[in-house]
Residue frames as a rotation matrix with the C-alpha (Angstrom) as fourth column:
UNK 1
0.584 0.812 -0.009 -0.02
0.812 -0.584 -0.015 -0.02
-0.018 0.001 -1.000 0.01
UNK 2
0.448 -0.526 -0.723 2.89
0.190 -0.734 0.652 2.35
-0.873 -0.430 -0.229 0.74
UNK 3
-0.589 -0.689 0.422 4.54
0.432 0.173 0.885 1.57
-0.683 0.704 0.196 -2.53
UNK 4
-0.087 0.713 0.696 1.30
0.986 -0.039 0.164 2.42
0.144 0.700 -0.699 -4.33
UNK 5
0.826 0.374 -0.422 0.87
0.461 -0.878 0.125 5.74
-0.324 -0.298 -0.898 -2.58
UNK 6
-0.025 -0.911 -0.412 4.65
0.105 -0.412 0.905 6.55
-0.994 -0.020 0.106 -3.25
UNK 7
-0.652 -0.235 0.721 4.18
0.673 0.258 0.693 5.65
-0.349 0.937 -0.010 -6.91
UNK 8
0.358 0.870 0.337 1.04
0.916 -0.397 0.052 7.85
0.179 0.291 -0.940 -7.16
UNK 9
0.660 -0.205 -0.723 2.86
0.254 -0.845 0.471 10.78
-0.707 -0.495 -0.506 -5.34
UNK 10
-0.350 -0.937 -0.011 5.78
0.268 -0.111 0.957 10.49
-0.898 0.332 0.290 -7.89
UNK 11
-0.421 0.284 0.861 3.51
0.907 0.130 0.400 10.32
0.001 0.950 -0.313 -10.88
UNK 12
0.657 0.754 -0.019 1.59
0.754 -0.656 0.017 13.40
0.000 -0.025 -1.000 -9.61
UNK 13
0.366 -0.612 -0.701 4.87
0.119 -0.717 0.687 15.34
-0.923 -0.335 -0.189 -8.99
UNK 14
-0.632 -0.586 0.507 6.06
0.492 0.203 0.847 14.44
-0.599 0.784 0.160 -12.57
UNK 15
-0.046 0.728 0.684 2.90
0.981 -0.098 0.170 15.50
0.191 0.679 -0.709 -14.08
UNK 16
0.762 0.168 -0.626 3.06
0.406 -0.876 0.258 18.85
-0.505 -0.451 -0.736 -12.09
UNK 17
-0.126 -0.925 -0.360 6.63
0.071 -0.370 0.926 19.45
-0.989 0.091 0.113 -13.40
UNK 18
-0.625 -0.139 0.768 5.65
0.731 0.242 0.638 18.59
-0.275 0.960 -0.049 -17.03
UNK 19
0.380 0.821 0.427 2.73
0.908 -0.418 -0.005 20.93
0.175 0.389 -0.904 -16.99
UNK 20
0.810 -0.121 -0.574 4.74
0.214 -0.850 0.481 23.78
-0.546 -0.512 -0.663 -15.32
UNK 21
-0.150 -0.952 0.268 7.79
0.674 0.100 0.732 23.41
-0.724 0.291 0.626 -17.51
UNK 22
-0.096 0.060 0.994 6.35
0.919 -0.379 0.112 25.55
0.383 0.924 -0.018 -20.43
UNK 23
0.845 0.502 -0.183 5.61
0.525 -0.719 0.455 28.18
0.097 -0.481 -0.871 -17.99
UNK 24
0.282 -0.852 -0.442 9.39
0.172 -0.408 0.896 28.99
-0.944 -0.329 0.031 -17.87
UNK 25
0.976 0.097 -0.193 10.04
-0.146 -0.358 -0.922 30.86
-0.159 0.929 -0.335 -21.09
UNK 26
0.247 -0.917 0.314 13.32
0.880 0.348 0.322 29.92
-0.404 0.197 0.893 -22.94
UNK 27
-0.057 -0.530 -0.846 15.53
0.017 -0.848 0.530 32.56
-0.998 0.016 0.057 -24.15
UNK 28
0.849 0.357 0.389 15.22
0.398 0.051 -0.916 33.73
-0.347 0.933 -0.098 -27.67
UNK 29
-0.031 -0.991 0.130 18.71
0.865 0.038 0.500 34.12
-0.501 0.128 0.856 -29.26
UNK 30
-0.205 0.008 0.979 17.67
0.817 -0.549 0.175 36.65
0.539 0.836 0.106 -31.87
UNK 31
0.726 0.559 0.400 15.94
0.246 -0.754 0.609 38.82
0.642 -0.344 -0.685 -29.41
UNK 32
0.684 -0.580 -0.443 18.97
0.540 -0.006 0.841 38.47
-0.491 -0.814 0.309 -27.07
UNK 33
-0.270 -0.853 0.447 21.29
0.954 -0.175 0.242 39.81
-0.128 0.492 0.861 -29.76
UNK 34
0.043 0.290 0.956 19.21
0.475 -0.848 0.236 42.83
0.879 0.444 -0.174 -30.29
UNK 35
0.952 0.305 -0.021 18.99
0.125 -0.326 0.937 43.45
0.279 -0.895 -0.348 -26.37
UNK 36
0.476 -0.797 -0.371 22.74
0.826 0.260 0.500 43.07
-0.302 -0.545 0.782 -26.04
UNK 37
0.462 -0.264 0.846 23.54
0.486 -0.723 -0.491 46.48
0.742 0.638 -0.206 -27.59
UNK 38
0.735 -0.198 0.648 24.21
-0.539 -0.751 0.381 48.04
0.412 -0.630 -0.659 -24.24
UNK 39
0.846 -0.438 0.304 26.53
0.055 0.639 0.767 45.09
-0.531 -0.632 0.565 -23.32
UNK 40
0.812 -0.483 0.327 28.87
0.479 0.231 -0.847 45.51
0.334 0.844 0.419 -26.34
UNK 41
0.615 -0.579 0.535 31.06
-0.462 -0.815 -0.351 48.32
0.639 -0.031 -0.769 -24.91
UNK 42
0.254 -0.503 0.826 32.24
-0.943 0.063 0.328 46.20
-0.217 -0.862 -0.458 -22.09
UNK 43
0.197 -0.002 0.980 31.68
-0.271 0.961 0.057 42.53
-0.942 -0.276 0.189 -23.16
UNK 44
-0.822 -0.570 -0.007 32.32
-0.168 0.230 0.959 42.70
-0.545 0.789 -0.285 -26.85
UNK 45
-0.429 0.665 -0.612 30.02
-0.888 -0.187 0.419 42.25
0.164 0.723 0.671 -29.87
UNK 46
0.086 0.408 -0.909 29.78
-0.390 0.853 0.346 38.52
0.917 0.325 0.232 -29.33
UNK 47
0.960 0.218 0.176 30.55
-0.220 0.200 0.955 38.39
0.173 -0.955 0.240 -25.51
UNK 48
0.414 -0.892 -0.182 34.23
0.905 0.425 -0.027 37.91
0.101 -0.153 0.983 -25.91
UNK 49
0.957 0.002 -0.290 35.35
0.096 -0.946 0.309 41.02
-0.274 -0.323 -0.906 -24.08
UNK 50
0.573 -0.775 0.265 38.48
0.271 -0.126 -0.954 42.67
0.773 0.619 0.138 -25.53
UNK 51
-0.039 -0.598 0.801 39.59
-0.634 -0.605 -0.482 43.67
0.773 -0.526 -0.355 -22.03
UNK 52
-0.535 -0.210 -0.818 40.64
0.449 0.750 -0.486 41.59
0.716 -0.628 -0.307 -19.07
UNK 53
-0.958 0.156 0.243 38.66
-0.287 -0.585 -0.758 44.09
0.024 -0.796 0.605 -16.95
UNK 54
-0.027 0.998 0.054 35.38
-0.964 -0.012 -0.264 42.66
-0.263 -0.060 0.963 -18.08
UNK 55
-0.296 -0.099 0.950 34.35
-0.175 0.983 0.048 38.97
-0.939 -0.152 -0.309 -18.03
UNK 56
-0.834 0.087 -0.545 33.76
-0.521 0.200 0.830 37.07
0.181 0.976 -0.121 -21.19
UNK 57
-0.163 0.908 0.386 30.11
-0.733 0.150 -0.664 35.96
-0.661 -0.391 0.641 -21.53
UNK 58
0.179 0.240 -0.954 30.33
-0.952 0.285 -0.107 33.98
0.246 0.928 0.280 -24.78
UNK 59
-0.241 -0.315 -0.918 29.86
-0.302 0.923 -0.238 30.28
0.923 0.220 -0.317 -24.28
UNK 60
-0.911 -0.074 0.405 28.79
-0.411 0.209 -0.887 30.37
-0.019 -0.975 -0.221 -20.61
UNK 61
-0.632 0.769 -0.101 25.75
0.758 0.640 0.129 28.35
0.163 0.005 -0.987 -19.62
UNK 62
-0.362 0.648 0.671 22.54
0.135 -0.675 0.725 30.29
0.922 0.353 0.157 -20.16
UNK 63
0.576 0.648 -0.498 21.32
0.507 0.195 0.839 29.45
0.641 -0.736 -0.217 -16.60
UNK 64
-0.086 -0.714 -0.695 24.47
0.969 -0.223 0.109 31.02
-0.233 -0.664 0.711 -15.06
UNK 65
-0.823 -0.282 0.492 24.11
0.443 -0.861 0.248 34.11
0.354 0.423 0.834 -17.09
UNK 66
0.006 0.938 0.346 20.52
0.115 -0.345 0.932 34.60
0.993 0.035 -0.110 -16.32
UNK 67
0.562 0.069 -0.824 21.17
0.801 0.202 0.564 33.98
0.205 -0.977 0.058 -12.59
UNK 68
-0.498 -0.839 -0.219 24.04
0.862 -0.507 -0.016 36.49
-0.098 -0.197 0.976 -12.69
UNK 69
-0.649 0.297 0.701 21.77
0.169 -0.842 0.513 39.16
0.742 0.451 0.496 -14.22
UNK 70
0.446 0.881 -0.158 19.15
0.323 0.006 0.947 38.49
0.835 -0.473 -0.282 -11.51
UNK 71
0.239 -0.444 -0.864 21.83
0.970 0.149 0.192 38.69
0.044 -0.884 0.466 -8.82
UNK 72
-0.796 -0.555 0.243 22.75
0.559 -0.827 -0.056 42.13
0.233 0.092 0.968 -9.89
UNK 73
-0.218 0.878 0.426 19.07
0.053 -0.425 0.904 43.10
0.975 0.220 0.046 -9.75
UNK 74
0.694 0.580 -0.426 18.60
0.330 0.269 0.905 41.76
0.639 -0.769 -0.005 -6.18
UNK 75
0.581 -0.560 0.590 21.93
-0.732 -0.677 0.078 43.08
0.356 -0.477 -0.804 -4.91
UNK 76
0.917 -0.316 0.242 23.35
0.167 0.858 0.486 39.52
-0.362 -0.406 0.839 -4.39
UNK 77
0.030 -0.866 0.499 26.11
0.999 0.004 -0.053 40.82
0.044 0.500 0.865 -6.80
UNK 78
0.696 0.251 -0.673 27.19
0.345 -0.939 0.007 44.30
-0.630 -0.237 -0.740 -6.40
UNK 79
-0.608 -0.660 0.442 28.54
0.742 -0.273 0.613 46.44
-0.283 0.700 0.655 -9.38
UNK 80
-0.260 0.618 -0.742 26.98
0.036 -0.762 -0.647 49.87
-0.965 -0.195 0.176 -9.81
UNK 81
-0.650 0.046 -0.758 27.18
-0.737 -0.279 0.615 49.72
-0.183 0.959 0.216 -13.65
UNK 82
-0.890 0.240 -0.388 25.78
0.056 0.902 0.429 46.12
0.452 0.360 -0.816 -13.83
UNK 83
-0.638 0.700 -0.321 23.17
0.599 0.189 -0.778 46.80
-0.484 -0.688 -0.540 -11.24
UNK 84
-0.322 0.466 -0.824 21.95
-0.370 -0.863 -0.343 49.86
-0.871 0.195 0.450 -13.21
UNK 85
-0.610 0.015 -0.792 21.87
-0.783 0.142 0.606 47.91
0.122 0.990 -0.075 -16.44
UNK 86
-0.859 0.268 -0.437 20.24
0.193 0.959 0.208 44.76
0.474 0.095 -0.875 -15.04
UNK 87
-0.800 0.568 -0.193 17.53
0.095 -0.197 -0.976 46.50
-0.592 -0.799 0.104 -12.84
UNK 88
-0.203 0.786 -0.584 15.05
-0.825 -0.459 -0.331 47.22
-0.528 0.415 0.741 -15.72
UNK 89
-0.712 -0.134 -0.689 15.49
-0.590 0.645 0.485 43.79
0.379 0.753 -0.538 -17.30
UNK 90
0.390 0.902 0.187 12.45
-0.920 0.370 0.131 41.37
0.049 -0.223 0.974 -17.22
UNK 91
0.195 -0.239 0.951 12.75
-0.327 0.899 0.293 37.73
-0.925 -0.368 0.097 -16.64
UNK 92
0.781 0.104 0.616 12.37
0.484 0.522 -0.702 37.20
-0.395 0.846 0.357 -20.37
UNK 93
0.835 -0.550 -0.014 15.01
-0.463 -0.689 -0.558 39.90
0.297 0.472 -0.830 -21.15
UNK 94
0.146 -0.815 0.561 17.41
-0.867 0.168 0.468 38.04
-0.476 -0.555 -0.682 -18.85
UNK 95
0.291 0.067 0.954 16.59
0.137 0.984 -0.110 34.69
-0.947 0.163 0.277 -20.55
UNK 96
0.992 0.014 0.125 16.96
0.125 -0.232 -0.965 36.30
0.016 0.973 -0.232 -24.10
UNK 97
0.575 -0.812 0.106 20.40
-0.784 -0.583 -0.215 37.76
0.236 0.040 -0.971 -23.17
UNK 98
0.031 -0.559 0.828 21.57
-0.667 0.605 0.434 34.61
-0.744 -0.566 -0.354 -21.59
UNK 99
0.679 0.239 0.694 20.49
0.319 0.756 -0.572 32.56
-0.661 0.610 0.437 -24.68
UNK 100
0.934 -0.356 0.017 22.49
-0.157 -0.454 -0.877 34.90
0.320 0.817 -0.480 -27.01
UNK 101
0.222 -0.950 0.219 25.60
-0.958 -0.254 -0.133 35.02
0.182 -0.180 -0.967 -25.11
UNK 102
0.150 -0.154 0.977 25.45
-0.461 0.863 0.207 31.18
-0.875 -0.481 0.059 -24.38
UNK 103
0.820 0.288 0.494 25.09
0.296 0.525 -0.798 30.53
-0.489 0.801 0.345 -28.11
UNK 104
0.833 -0.524 -0.177 28.25
-0.513 -0.612 -0.602 32.31
0.207 0.592 -0.779 -28.89
UNK 105
0.609 -0.667 -0.428 31.66
0.501 0.743 -0.444 30.64
0.614 0.056 0.787 -29.26
UNK 106
0.939 -0.335 -0.079 33.87
-0.078 -0.433 0.898 31.38
-0.335 -0.837 -0.432 -26.28
UNK 107
0.447 -0.882 -0.151 37.56
-0.568 -0.149 -0.809 32.18
0.691 0.447 -0.568 -26.92
UNK 108
0.919 -0.181 -0.351 40.00
0.352 0.778 0.520 29.65
0.179 -0.601 0.779 -25.32
UNK 109
0.123 -0.926 0.356 42.87
0.367 -0.291 -0.884 32.09
0.922 0.239 0.304 -25.42
UNK 110
0.126 -0.173 -0.977 44.58
0.984 -0.106 0.146 33.30
-0.129 -0.979 0.157 -22.20
UNK 111
0.896 0.143 0.421 44.79
0.227 -0.961 -0.155 36.96
0.383 0.235 -0.894 -21.62
């Protein structure tokens, strides 16, 4: 009887996750490229920053990039410039930017 209840609970949890998954919008690479205009000065056209002073974003995991942008918004990460740029971004904006930079080829060269 406990095994049956456990199985039903697991099935219900899996169904809930399957239904909820589409609610998390995936990032759109093309929209992310358009939205990245304000990022270019520091992070480069494709996320491969020309300066060691700014991190390379190209090729990073989209989930990491989206979380980093959110962290600037919440104050978990502190940088006056990034906080100002990240603050007005919506969840979809963050996902789009993350998808764009994640889709770019990162350079494997040392600075």
